[in-house]
VEXMAR-310113 format. One record per atom (N, C-alpha, C): residue number from 0; residue in one letter; atom name; y, z, x. Coordinates in pm, 1 decimal. Layout:
// VEXMAR-310113
NUM:a:CA:Y:Z:X .
...
// end
This chain:
// VEXMAR-310113
0:m:N:16049.6:5944.8:11616.6 .
0:m:CA:15967.4:6031.1:11533.4 .
0:m:C:15902.6:5947.2:11425.0 .
1:a:N:15775.9:5969.8:11399.7 .
1:a:CA:15704.3:5898.9:11295.5 .
1:a:C:15755.9:5943.8:11159.1 .
2:r:N:15777.2:5848.0:11072.1 .
2:r:CA:15828.7:5881.5:10939.8 .
2:r:C:15715.9:5920.0:10843.7 .
3:d:N:15604.1:5851.5:10852.8 .
3:d:CA:15491.2:5879.8:10766.3 .
3:d:C:15385.5:5954.3:10845.1 .
4:h:N:15389.9:6085.2:10837.5 .
4:h:CA:15294.0:6167.1:10910.0 .
4:h:C:15157.4:6153.9:10844.8 .
5:d:N:15056.1:6143.8:10926.5 .
5:d:CA:14919.1:6142.4:10877.6 .
5:d:C:14843.2:6247.9:10955.1 .
6:v:N:14840.3:6368.7:10901.6 .
6:v:CA:14776.8:6479.0:10972.0 .
6:v:C:14629.6:6450.2:10997.2 .
7:q:N:14568.3:6366.8:10916.4 .
7:q:CA:14427.7:6333.3:10935.7 .
7:q:C:14406.4:6246.3:11058.8 .
8:a:N:14512.6:6186.6:11110.7 .
8:a:CA:14500.5:6103.8:11230.4 .
8:a:C:14503.1:6187.8:11357.9 .
9:l:N:14536.2:6316.2:11346.2 .
9:l:CA:14539.5:6403.8:11463.3 .
9:l:C:14397.8:6446.4:11500.6 .
10:s:N:14376.0:6464.0:11631.3 .
10:s:CA:14245.7:6511.5:11678.8 .
10:s:C:14233.4:6661.4:11652.7 .
11:d:N:14112.3:6712.4:11666.4 .
11:d:CA:14090.4:6856.4:11651.9 .
11:d:C:14172.1:6933.9:11755.5 .
12:v:N:14181.8:6880.3:11877.1 .
12:v:CA:14261.4:6945.5:11981.8 .
12:v:C:14407.8:6948.5:11940.5 .
13:d:N:14459.6:6836.2:11889.3 .
13:d:CA:14599.3:6831.7:11847.0 .
13:d:C:14626.8:6934.0:11737.0 .
14:i:N:14537.0:6945.1:11643.1 .
14:i:CA:14555.3:7041.3:11534.3 .
14:i:C:14550.4:7183.9:11588.9 .
15:h:N:14459.8:7209.5:11681.5 .
15:h:CA:14448.5:7342.4:11744.0 .
15:h:C:14578.6:7378.1:11817.0 .
16:v:N:14632.5:7283.4:11892.2 .
16:v:CA:14757.7:7306.9:11965.0 .
16:v:C:14872.9:7322.9:11866.9 .
17:y:N:14877.8:7239.8:11763.6 .
17:y:CA:14983.5:7251.0:11663.3 .
17:y:C:14981.6:7390.2:11598.6 .
18:e:N:14862.9:7437.3:11564.3 .
18:e:CA:14852.8:7569.4:11502.8 .
18:e:C:14901.6:7678.5:11597.8 .
19:a:N:14874.4:7662.2:11727.0 .
19:a:CA:14923.6:7759.7:11825.6 .
19:a:C:15076.4:7755.1:11833.3 .
20:v:N:15133.4:7635.5:11833.0 .
20:v:CA:15279.7:7622.8:11832.9 .
20:v:C:15336.1:7688.9:11708.0 .
21:a:N:15277.0:7659.0:11592.6 .
21:a:CA:15326.6:7714.1:11466.0 .
21:a:C:15320.7:7865.8:11465.8 .
22:s:N:15210.0:7920.9:11511.0 .
22:s:CA:15194.1:8065.6:11514.0 .
22:s:C:15299.3:8130.6:11603.6 .
23:q:N:15318.6:8074.7:11722.2 .
23:q:CA:15415.4:8131.4:11815.4 .
23:q:C:15558.3:8107.8:11768.8 .
24:a:N:15583.5:7996.9:11702.4 .
24:a:CA:15718.1:7969.6:11650.8 .
24:a:C:15755.1:8071.3:11544.1 .
25:v:N:15659.0:8108.1:11461.7 .
25:v:CA:15683.8:8208.3:11358.1 .
25:v:C:15710.4:8344.2:11422.1 .
26:e:N:15633.6:8377.7:11525.3 .
26:e:CA:15646.2:8508.7:11589.4 .
26:e:C:15769.1:8520.1:11678.0 .
27:s:N:15797.5:8414.7:11756.5 .
27:s:CA:15904.4:8428.2:11856.2 .
27:s:C:16006.2:8315.0:11855.3 .
28:g:N:15995.1:8222.4:11763.3 .
28:g:CA:16092.2:8114.4:11753.9 .
28:g:C:16059.0:7991.8:11836.9 .
29:g:N:15955.6:7998.7:11918.0 .
29:g:CA:15917.2:7883.7:11999.7 .
29:g:C:15793.8:7915.7:12081.2 .
30:a:N:15739.1:7813.3:12144.5 .
30:a:CA:15616.9:7830.1:12222.0 .
30:a:C:15633.2:7763.6:12358.2 .
31:e:N:15607.4:7838.4:12463.8 .
31:e:CA:15611.1:7782.3:12598.2 .
31:e:C:15471.8:7733.6:12636.3 .
32:l:N:15466.3:7639.6:12729.0 .
32:l:CA:15340.5:7576.7:12767.8 .
32:l:C:15235.7:7679.0:12810.4 .
33:g:N:15271.6:7772.2:12897.0 .
33:g:CA:15175.5:7872.3:12943.5 .
33:g:C:15116.6:7953.2:12829.5 .
34:a:N:15200.7:7988.3:12734.0 .
34:a:CA:15153.7:8064.5:12618.2 .
34:a:C:15058.4:7980.8:12533.6 .
35:l:N:15085.2:7850.5:12523.7 .
35:l:CA:14994.9:7762.8:12448.4 .
35:l:C:14859.9:7750.6:12517.2 .
36:v:N:14861.4:7742.6:12649.4 .
36:v:CA:14736.1:7735.0:12724.6 .
36:v:C:14654.3:7861.4:12699.4 .
37:r:N:14718.5:7975.6:12706.6 .
37:r:CA:14647.0:8102.1:12683.1 .
37:r:C:14598.1:8112.2:12538.9 .
38:a:N:14681.4:8073.6:12444.9 .
38:a:CA:14646.0:8086.9:12303.4 .
38:a:C:14532.0:7993.3:12262.7 .
39:t:N:14528.4:7875.7:12322.0 .
39:t:CA:14426.5:7778.2:12282.7 .
39:t:C:14299.4:7787.0:12364.9 .
40:g:N:14309.7:7839.5:12488.1 .
40:g:CA:14194.4:7842.7:12576.4 .
40:g:C:14162.1:7706.7:12636.4 .
41:l:N:14254.4:7611.8:12622.5 .
41:l:CA:14235.8:7476.9:12676.1 .
41:l:C:14296.2:7466.0:12815.4 .
42:e:N:14258.1:7363.3:12887.2 .
42:e:CA:14317.4:7334.8:13017.9 .
42:e:C:14462.4:7291.1:12997.5 .
43:e:N:14547.3:7322.1:13094.9 .
43:e:CA:14689.1:7288.5:13083.1 .
43:e:C:14710.9:7139.3:13058.9 .
44:e:N:14639.9:7053.4:13129.8 .
44:e:CA:14659.9:6908.7:13113.1 .
44:e:C:14624.1:6863.8:12971.5 .
45:e:N:14520.9:6923.3:12912.9 .
45:e:CA:14482.8:6888.1:12776.4 .
45:e:C:14590.9:6931.4:12677.8 .
46:v:N:14649.2:7049.1:12700.4 .
46:v:CA:14758.2:7095.9:12614.7 .
46:v:C:14879.4:7005.0:12631.6 .
47:r:N:14910.5:6965.7:12755.1 .
47:r:CA:15023.6:6874.4:12779.6 .
47:r:C:15005.1:6742.3:12704.6 .
48:r:N:14885.3:6685.0:12713.2 .
48:r:CA:14858.7:6558.1:12643.2 .
48:r:C:14874.6:6575.5:12492.2 .
49:s:N:14822.4:6684.8:12441.3 .
49:s:CA:14831.2:6709.5:12298.4 .
49:s:C:14976.1:6729.3:12253.7 .
50:v:N:15051.1:6808.1:12329.4 .
50:v:CA:15192.7:6829.9:12295.5 .
50:v:C:15267.8:6696.7:12297.2 .
51:t:N:15238.3:6611.6:12393.6 .
51:t:CA:15302.6:6479.5:12398.8 .
51:t:C:15273.0:6400.7:12272.0 .
52:t:N:15147.9:6401.6:12229.1 .
52:t:CA:15110.5:6333.4:12104.8 .
52:t:C:15184.2:6392.7:11986.4 .
53:l:N:15187.5:6525.0:11979.4 .
53:l:CA:15254.8:6592.1:11867.7 .
53:l:C:15404.6:6563.8:11865.8 .
54:i:N:15466.2:6553.8:11982.9 .
54:i:CA:15608.2:6518.1:11990.2 .
54:i:C:15628.1:6374.9:11943.8 .
55:e:N:15542.9:6284.0:11991.6 .
55:e:CA:15553.0:6142.9:11951.3 .
55:e:C:15539.8:6126.7:11800.4 .
56:q:N:15457.3:6209.8:11738.8 .
56:q:CA:15436.1:6202.5:11594.3 .
56:q:C:15540.2:6281.8:11515.2 .
57:g:N:15622.1:6359.8:11585.2 .
57:g:CA:15728.1:6435.3:11519.6 .
57:g:C:15686.9:6571.7:11468.1 .
58:y:N:15564.3:6614.6:11495.6 .
58:y:CA:15518.1:6745.1:11448.8 .
58:y:C:15574.4:6859.7:11532.2 .
59:v:N:15601.2:6832.4:11659.4 .
59:v:CA:15653.3:6931.5:11752.3 .
59:v:C:15778.1:6872.7:11818.1 .
60:v:N:15875.6:6958.1:11846.2 .
60:v:CA:15997.8:6913.6:11912.4 .
60:v:C:16024.2:6999.5:12034.8 .
61:p:N:16078.3:6938.5:12140.7 .
61:p:CA:16119.5:7019.4:12255.9 .
61:p:C:16227.5:7117.4:12211.4 .
62:q:N:16218.2:7239.1:12263.2 .
62:q:CA:16313.9:7343.0:12222.5 .
62:q:C:16333.4:7437.3:12339.8 .
63:g:N:16447.0:7431.8:12402.2 .
63:g:CA:16471.5:7516.8:12518.1 .
63:g:C:16369.5:7489.6:12626.2 .
64:k:N:16300.8:7594.4:12671.9 .
64:k:CA:16197.6:7580.1:12774.3 .
64:k:C:16059.7:7556.3:12713.4 .
65:g:N:16053.5:7542.8:12582.6 .
65:g:CA:15924.7:7528.0:12516.4 .
65:g:C:15928.5:7427.3:12403.9 .
66:f:N:15862.8:7464.7:12294.7 .
66:f:CA:15845.6:7373.1:12183.1 .
66:f:C:15860.1:7447.4:12051.5 .
67:g:N:15909.0:7375.5:11952.9 .
67:g:CA:15919.9:7428.9:11817.9 .
67:g:C:15858.2:7331.3:11721.3 .
68:l:N:15860.5:7366.7:11595.9 .
68:l:CA:15803.3:7280.3:11493.1 .
68:l:C:15901.1:7171.3:11453.1 .
69:g:N:15848.9:7051.8:11437.0 .
69:g:CA:15926.6:6941.9:11383.9 .
69:g:C:15906.9:6935.7:11233.6 .
70:a:N:15958.3:6831.8:11175.2 .
70:a:CA:15940.1:6810.3:11031.8 .
70:a:C:15792.2:6786.5:11003.6 .
71:h:N:15744.9:6839.5:10892.4 .
71:h:CA:15606.6:6814.8:10855.7 .
71:h:C:15594.8:6808.4:10703.6 .
72:t:N:15486.5:6748.6:10658.9 .
72:t:CA:15468.1:6726.1:10516.2 .
72:t:C:15351.3:6805.8:10460.2 .
73:f:N:15309.2:6907.5:10532.9 .
73:f:CA:15198.3:6989.6:10486.2 .
73:f:C:15234.8:7135.4:10506.8 .
74:g:N:15172.3:7223.3:10434.0 .
74:g:CA:15205.9:7364.8:10440.2 .
74:g:C:15120.2:7441.4:10539.1 .
75:l:N:15176.5:7550.4:10588.0 .
75:l:CA:15105.1:7642.8:10676.7 .
75:l:C:15120.3:7782.3:10621.6 .
76:d:N:15015.4:7860.4:10631.3 .
76:d:CA:15022.1:7999.7:10590.8 .
76:d:C:15006.7:8087.3:10713.4 .
77:y:N:15113.7:8159.7:10750.7 .
77:y:CA:15110.0:8252.7:10864.3 .
77:y:C:15178.0:8380.2:10824.2 .
// end
């Protein structure tokens, strides 16, 4: 996990996917891949690549059959 998060280094797609994970995590405790694809309107492979990046950066963590939020240094309002 990256120790010094730089949210500005994330792509627009990564931020869009992160926001979908965050929204679903607040509502149901986690986000499954299919739900992220539907929520973002992106192709599954693009969501997979983005989730991989977010996991590598520590923003998202694997959780059960889906994903949850990792440690972050910025606030979200949901």
